[in-house]
BATORFI-774659 format. One record per atom (N, C-alpha, C): atom name; chain; residue in three letters; x, y, z. Coordinates in steps of 0.001 Angstrom, whole numbers, plus 500000, padded with zeros to 6 digits. Layout:
N
@atom:CA chain:A res:Ala x:X y:Y z:Z
...
//
This chain:
87
@atom:N chain:A res:Met x:264428 y:877830 z:969494
@atom:CA chain:A res:Met x:264771 y:879159 z:970138
@atom:C chain:A res:Met x:265057 y:879659 z:968800
@atom:N chain:A res:Glu x:265104 y:878961 z:967552
@atom:CA chain:A res:Glu x:265446 y:879981 z:966535
@atom:C chain:A res:Glu x:263996 y:880758 z:966006
@atom:N chain:A res:Ser x:263038 y:880192 z:966685
@atom:CA chain:A res:Ser x:261779 y:880878 z:966390
@atom:C chain:A res:Ser x:261787 y:882542 z:967119
@atom:N chain:A res:Phe x:262324 y:882016 z:968573
@atom:CA chain:A res:Phe x:262402 y:883361 z:969394
@atom:C chain:A res:Phe x:262967 y:884233 z:968858
@atom:N chain:A res:Glu x:264297 y:883843 z:968240
@atom:CA chain:A res:Glu x:264972 y:885004 z:967840
@atom:C chain:A res:Glu x:264396 y:885719 z:966483
@atom:N chain:A res:Lys x:263715 y:884837 z:965833
@atom:CA chain:A res:Lys x:262962 y:885604 z:964355
@atom:C chain:A res:Lys x:261803 y:886516 z:965119
@atom:N chain:A res:Thr x:261636 y:886190 z:966022
@atom:CA chain:A res:Thr x:260180 y:887047 z:966798
@atom:C chain:A res:Thr x:261156 y:888409 z:967053
@atom:N chain:A res:Leu x:262032 y:888253 z:967884
@atom:CA chain:A res:Leu x:262738 y:889448 z:968339
@atom:C chain:A res:Leu x:263128 y:890234 z:967331
@atom:N chain:A res:Leu x:264084 y:889693 z:966217
@atom:CA chain:A res:Leu x:264212 y:890069 z:965497
@atom:C chain:A res:Leu x:263065 y:891383 z:964522
@atom:N chain:A res:Leu x:262038 y:890848 z:964579
@atom:CA chain:A res:Leu x:260779 y:891273 z:963830
@atom:C chain:A res:Leu x:260226 y:892512 z:964510
@atom:N chain:A res:Ile x:260327 y:892253 z:965723
@atom:CA chain:A res:Ile x:259631 y:893371 z:966918
@atom:C chain:A res:Ile x:261148 y:894565 z:966821
@atom:N chain:A res:Ala x:261988 y:894136 z:966917
@atom:CA chain:A res:Ala x:263405 y:895156 z:966759
@atom:C chain:A res:Ala x:262830 y:895999 z:965329
@atom:N chain:A res:Phe x:262764 y:895405 z:964211
@atom:CA chain:A res:Phe x:262829 y:896130 z:962750
@atom:C chain:A res:Phe x:261026 y:897069 z:963171
@atom:N chain:A res:Gly x:260132 y:896173 z:963896
@atom:CA chain:A res:Gly x:259018 y:896953 z:963521
@atom:C chain:A res:Gly x:258935 y:898304 z:964617
@atom:N chain:A res:Val x:260044 y:898283 z:965902
@atom:CA chain:A res:Val x:260288 y:899179 z:966532
@atom:C chain:A res:Val x:261178 y:900421 z:965690
@atom:N chain:A res:Leu x:262139 y:899950 z:965110
@atom:CA chain:A res:Leu x:262878 y:900529 z:964181
@atom:C chain:A res:Leu x:261747 y:901611 z:963279
@atom:N chain:A res:Phe x:260897 y:900896 z:962271
@atom:CA chain:A res:Phe x:260291 y:901177 z:961422
@atom:C chain:A res:Phe x:259237 y:902589 z:962218
@atom:N chain:A res:Leu x:258681 y:902472 z:963124
@atom:CA chain:A res:Leu x:257891 y:903492 z:964068
@atom:C chain:A res:Leu x:258680 y:904457 z:964532
@atom:N chain:A res:Ala x:260064 y:904296 z:964699
@atom:CA chain:A res:Ala x:260515 y:905215 z:965073
@atom:C chain:A res:Ala x:261061 y:906082 z:964075
@atom:N chain:A res:Val x:261255 y:905416 z:962778
@atom:CA chain:A res:Val x:261657 y:906167 z:961444
@atom:C chain:A res:Val x:260343 y:907157 z:961018
@atom:N chain:A res:Val x:259068 y:906622 z:960805
@atom:CA chain:A res:Val x:257986 y:907219 z:960547
@atom:C chain:A res:Val x:257419 y:908419 z:961352
@atom:N chain:A res:Trp x:257661 y:908209 z:963106
@atom:CA chain:A res:Trp x:257374 y:909043 z:963993
@atom:C chain:A res:Trp x:258483 y:910399 z:963455
@atom:N chain:A res:Gly x:259560 y:910000 z:962919
@atom:CA chain:A res:Gly x:260508 y:911498 z:962970
@atom:C chain:A res:Gly x:260067 y:912170 z:961658
@atom:N chain:A res:Ala x:259980 y:911312 z:960932
@atom:CA chain:A res:Ala x:259180 y:911886 z:959324
@atom:C chain:A res:Ala x:257996 y:912555 z:959402
@atom:N chain:A res:Val x:257012 y:912132 z:960477
@atom:CA chain:A res:Val x:255998 y:912933 z:960749
@atom:C chain:A res:Val x:256248 y:914094 z:961438
@atom:N chain:A res:Arg x:256894 y:913970 z:962715
@atom:CA chain:A res:Arg x:257157 y:915284 z:963316
@atom:C chain:A res:Arg x:257845 y:916524 z:962632
@atom:N chain:A res:Leu x:259356 y:915991 z:961430
@atom:CA chain:A res:Leu x:259668 y:916692 z:960336
@atom:C chain:A res:Leu x:258768 y:917506 z:959710
@atom:N chain:A res:Arg x:257545 y:916572 z:959015
@atom:CA chain:A res:Arg x:256826 y:917257 z:958335
@atom:C chain:A res:Arg x:256110 y:917977 z:958958
@atom:N chain:A res:Leu x:255528 y:918186 z:960236
@atom:CA chain:A res:Leu x:254889 y:919125 z:961108
@atom:C chain:A res:Leu x:255347 y:919956 z:961313
@atom:N chain:A res:Phe x:256634 y:920081 z:961070
@atom:CA chain:A res:Phe x:257529 y:921113 z:961604
@atom:C chain:A res:Phe x:257567 y:922120 z:960626
@atom:N chain:A res:Tyr x:257802 y:921626 z:959392
@atom:CA chain:A res:Tyr x:257867 y:922330 z:958235
@atom:C chain:A res:Tyr x:256332 y:922957 z:958070
@atom:N chain:A res:Lys x:255538 y:922281 z:958260
@atom:CA chain:A res:Lys x:253855 y:922865 z:958190
@atom:C chain:A res:Lys x:253753 y:923989 z:958921
@atom:N chain:A res:Arg x:254238 y:924072 z:960072
@atom:CA chain:A res:Arg x:253375 y:924827 z:961523
@atom:C chain:A res:Arg x:254778 y:925453 z:962239
@atom:N chain:A res:Glu x:255920 y:925266 z:962085
@atom:CA chain:A res:Glu x:256854 y:926182 z:962859
@atom:C chain:A res:Glu x:258188 y:926866 z:962277
@atom:N chain:A res:His x:258562 y:927682 z:962841
@atom:CA chain:A res:His x:259985 y:928114 z:961966
@atom:C chain:A res:His x:260915 y:928256 z:963228
@atom:N chain:A res:Met x:261842 y:928933 z:963102
@atom:CA chain:A res:Met x:263202 y:929524 z:963705
@atom:C chain:A res:Met x:263478 y:930498 z:963590
@atom:N chain:A res:Val x:263648 y:931670 z:964883
@atom:CA chain:A res:Val x:263720 y:932999 z:964956
@atom:C chain:A res:Val x:265190 y:933285 z:965757
@atom:N chain:A res:Cys x:265987 y:933910 z:965040
@atom:CA chain:A res:Cys x:267569 y:934089 z:965667
@atom:C chain:A res:Cys x:266987 y:935425 z:966881
@atom:N chain:A res:Pro x:267424 y:934774 z:967976
@atom:CA chain:A res:Pro x:267718 y:935731 z:969119
@atom:C chain:A res:Pro x:268233 y:937039 z:969213
@atom:N chain:A res:Lys x:269119 y:937132 z:968270
@atom:CA chain:A res:Lys x:269903 y:938217 z:968454
@atom:C chain:A res:Lys x:269400 y:939383 z:967168
@atom:N chain:A res:Cys x:269128 y:938855 z:965849
@atom:CA chain:A res:Cys x:268815 y:939751 z:965095
@atom:C chain:A res:Cys x:267288 y:939549 z:964362
@atom:N chain:A res:Gly x:266629 y:938697 z:964804
@atom:CA chain:A res:Gly x:265149 y:938322 z:964464
@atom:C chain:A res:Gly x:264682 y:937582 z:963511
@atom:N chain:A res:Tyr x:265885 y:937171 z:962775
@atom:CA chain:A res:Tyr x:265959 y:936547 z:961273
@atom:C chain:A res:Tyr x:265016 y:935339 z:961666
@atom:N chain:A res:Arg x:263669 y:935127 z:960535
@atom:CA chain:A res:Arg x:262824 y:934162 z:960706
@atom:C chain:A res:Arg x:263261 y:933159 z:959427
@atom:N chain:A res:Trp x:263335 y:931865 z:959972
@atom:CA chain:A res:Trp x:263874 y:930806 z:958645
@atom:C chain:A res:Trp x:263551 y:929284 z:959054
@atom:N chain:A res:Lys x:263543 y:928419 z:957945
@atom:CA chain:A res:Lys x:262933 y:927047 z:958335
@atom:C chain:A res:Lys x:264431 y:926279 z:957935
@atom:N chain:A res:Pro x:264890 y:925744 z:958869
@atom:CA chain:A res:Pro x:266152 y:925395 z:958651
@atom:C chain:A res:Pro x:265894 y:924059 z:957665
@atom:N chain:A res:Ser x:267277 y:923397 z:956899
@atom:CA chain:A res:Ser x:267128 y:922178 z:956175
@atom:C chain:A res:Ser x:266860 y:921051 z:957070
@atom:N chain:A res:Pro x:266208 y:919604 z:956729
@atom:CA chain:A res:Pro x:266116 y:918570 z:957414
@atom:C chain:A res:Pro x:267442 y:918564 z:958200
@atom:N chain:A res:Trp x:268467 y:918377 z:957258
@atom:CA chain:A res:Trp x:269985 y:917665 z:958038
@atom:C chain:A res:Trp x:270130 y:918690 z:959342
@atom:N chain:A res:Lys x:270061 y:919942 z:959290
@atom:CA chain:A res:Lys x:270254 y:920898 z:960013
@atom:C chain:A res:Lys x:269836 y:920668 z:961155
@atom:N chain:A res:Leu x:268153 y:920342 z:961253
@atom:CA chain:A res:Leu x:267675 y:920056 z:962261
@atom:C chain:A res:Leu x:267676 y:918628 z:963213
@atom:N chain:A res:Ile x:267992 y:917697 z:962246
@atom:CA chain:A res:Ile x:268563 y:916337 z:962680
@atom:C chain:A res:Ile x:270100 y:916642 z:963648
@atom:N chain:A res:Phe x:270837 y:916879 z:962988
@atom:CA chain:A res:Phe x:272294 y:916934 z:963189
@atom:C chain:A res:Phe x:272553 y:918093 z:964483
@atom:N chain:A res:Ser x:271906 y:919198 z:964653
@atom:CA chain:A res:Ser x:272187 y:920022 z:965572
@atom:C chain:A res:Ser x:272111 y:919343 z:967014
@atom:N chain:A res:Val x:272287 y:920312 z:967843
@atom:CA chain:A res:Val x:272940 y:919570 z:969195
@atom:C chain:A res:Val x:271319 y:919984 z:969781
@atom:N chain:A res:His x:270598 y:919607 z:970106
@atom:CA chain:A res:His x:269483 y:919779 z:970727
@atom:C chain:A res:His x:268909 y:918910 z:971822
@atom:N chain:A res:Asp x:267684 y:919101 z:972509
@atom:CA chain:A res:Asp x:267147 y:918296 z:973780
@atom:C chain:A res:Asp x:265388 y:918458 z:973204
@atom:N chain:A res:Pro x:264588 y:917984 z:973872
@atom:CA chain:A res:Pro x:263156 y:917957 z:973843
@atom:C chain:A res:Pro x:262786 y:919303 z:973627
@atom:N chain:A res:Ile x:263284 y:920559 z:974177
@atom:CA chain:A res:Ile x:262795 y:921780 z:973945
@atom:C chain:A res:Ile x:263117 y:923086 z:972814
@atom:N chain:A res:Gly x:264414 y:922401 z:972142
@atom:CA chain:A res:Gly x:265236 y:923301 z:971515
@atom:C chain:A res:Gly x:266365 y:922857 z:970685
@atom:N chain:A res:Asn x:266639 y:924037 z:970011
@atom:CA chain:A res:Asn x:268458 y:923429 z:969262
@atom:C chain:A res:Asn x:269230 y:924605 z:968695
@atom:N chain:A res:Val x:270684 y:923969 z:968809
@atom:CA chain:A res:Val x:271573 y:924917 z:968787
@atom:C chain:A res:Val x:272088 y:925002 z:967429
@atom:N chain:A res:Met x:271713 y:926193 z:966652
@atom:CA chain:A res:Met x:272233 y:926392 z:965039
@atom:C chain:A res:Met x:272721 y:927710 z:965091
@atom:N chain:A res:Arg x:273800 y:927740 z:963758
@atom:CA chain:A res:Arg x:273889 y:929022 z:963202
@atom:C chain:A res:Arg x:273439 y:929309 z:962366
@atom:N chain:A res:Tyr x:272707 y:930794 z:962395
@atom:CA chain:A res:Tyr x:271673 y:931308 z:961758
@atom:C chain:A res:Tyr x:272168 y:931988 z:960743
@atom:N chain:A res:Pro x:271327 y:931878 z:959482
@atom:CA chain:A res:Pro x:271935 y:932573 z:958187
@atom:C chain:A res:Pro x:271705 y:933908 z:958072
@atom:N chain:A res:Gly x:270849 y:934380 z:958946
@atom:CA chain:A res:Gly x:271119 y:936039 z:959158
@atom:C chain:A res:Gly x:272507 y:936904 z:959373
@atom:N chain:A res:Cys x:272696 y:936574 z:960755
@atom:CA chain:A res:Cys x:273779 y:936976 z:961611
@atom:C chain:A res:Cys x:275034 y:936545 z:961448
@atom:N chain:A res:Gly x:274766 y:935079 z:961459
@atom:CA chain:A res:Gly x:275556 y:933787 z:961721
@atom:C chain:A res:Gly x:276013 y:933472 z:963067
@atom:N chain:A res:Ala x:275435 y:934060 z:963778
@atom:CA chain:A res:Ala x:275232 y:933823 z:965530
@atom:C chain:A res:Ala x:274510 y:932240 z:965403
@atom:N chain:A res:Lys x:275406 y:931765 z:966907
@atom:CA chain:A res:Lys x:275560 y:930207 z:966999
@atom:C chain:A res:Lys x:274518 y:930569 z:968307
@atom:N chain:A res:Glu x:273135 y:930350 z:968362
@atom:CA chain:A res:Glu x:272513 y:930158 z:969418
@atom:C chain:A res:Glu x:271430 y:929370 z:969850
@atom:N chain:A res:Tyr x:271140 y:928869 z:971163
@atom:CA chain:A res:Tyr x:269754 y:927764 z:971455
@atom:C chain:A res:Tyr x:268769 y:928870 z:971212
@atom:N chain:A res:Met x:268084 y:928146 z:970717
@atom:CA chain:A res:Met x:266220 y:928492 z:970670
@atom:C chain:A res:Met x:265329 y:927431 z:970655
@atom:N chain:A res:Glu x:264009 y:927725 z:970897
@atom:CA chain:A res:Glu x:263201 y:927050 z:970546
@atom:C chain:A res:Glu x:262460 y:927171 z:969314
@atom:N chain:A res:Pro x:261724 y:926303 z:968628
@atom:CA chain:A res:Pro x:260444 y:926609 z:967364
@atom:C chain:A res:Pro x:259935 y:927505 z:967927
@atom:N chain:A res:Glu x:259200 y:928214 z:966914
@atom:CA chain:A res:Glu x:258352 y:929137 z:967148
@atom:C chain:A res:Glu x:256892 y:928652 z:966119
@atom:N chain:A res:Arg x:255714 y:928907 z:966519
@atom:CA chain:A res:Arg x:254563 y:928608 z:965348
@atom:C chain:A res:Arg x:254487 y:929386 z:964492
@atom:N chain:A res:Asp x:254109 y:929271 z:963286
@atom:CA chain:A res:Asp x:253952 y:930354 z:961905
@atom:C chain:A res:Asp x:252804 y:931140 z:962717
@atom:N chain:A res:Pro x:252276 y:932663 z:962273
@atom:CA chain:A res:Pro x:251408 y:933249 z:962019
@atom:C chain:A res:Pro x:250047 y:932344 z:961294
@atom:N chain:A res:Gln x:248989 y:932494 z:961638
@atom:CA chain:A res:Gln x:248100 y:931839 z:961025
@atom:C chain:A res:Gln x:247924 y:932224 z:959451
@atom:N chain:A res:Gly x:247830 y:931534 z:958660
@atom:CA chain:A res:Gly x:247998 y:931660 z:957097
@atom:C chain:A res:Gly x:249443 y:932094 z:956481
@atom:N chain:A res:Gln x:250460 y:932115 z:957217
@atom:CA chain:A res:Gln x:251535 y:932217 z:956707
@atom:C chain:A res:Gln x:252388 y:930555 z:956553
@atom:N chain:A res:Lys x:252469 y:930285 z:955444
@atom:CA chain:A res:Lys x:253622 y:929197 z:955380
@atom:C chain:A res:Lys x:254850 y:929237 z:955152
@atom:N chain:A res:Glu x:255483 y:930325 z:954473
@atom:CA chain:A res:Glu x:256692 y:929989 z:953933
@atom:C chain:A res:Glu x:257399 y:931587 z:954325
@atom:N chain:A res:Phe x:258843 y:931973 z:954357
@atom:CA chain:A res:Phe x:259549 y:932869 z:954706
@atom:C chain:A res:Phe x:260513 y:933056 z:953748
//
């Protein structure tokens, strides 16, 4: 029975490791290709990783407070224009 528990623990750590790697890759891709745009004032920005991780979100967007006008709105990330990396 001890062997089964060790195997189960190893599988759990493997799944956790894959989830962390997937999240890190997804965050890196966001910073490389996407940005946020305030729906009220049009301010374009890239939020900090903590704001992305801990904002109220679902698979298609986030609710954040924007640094431009201070509005707290729901929005979806947008692709960066070709050749433009930083804002």
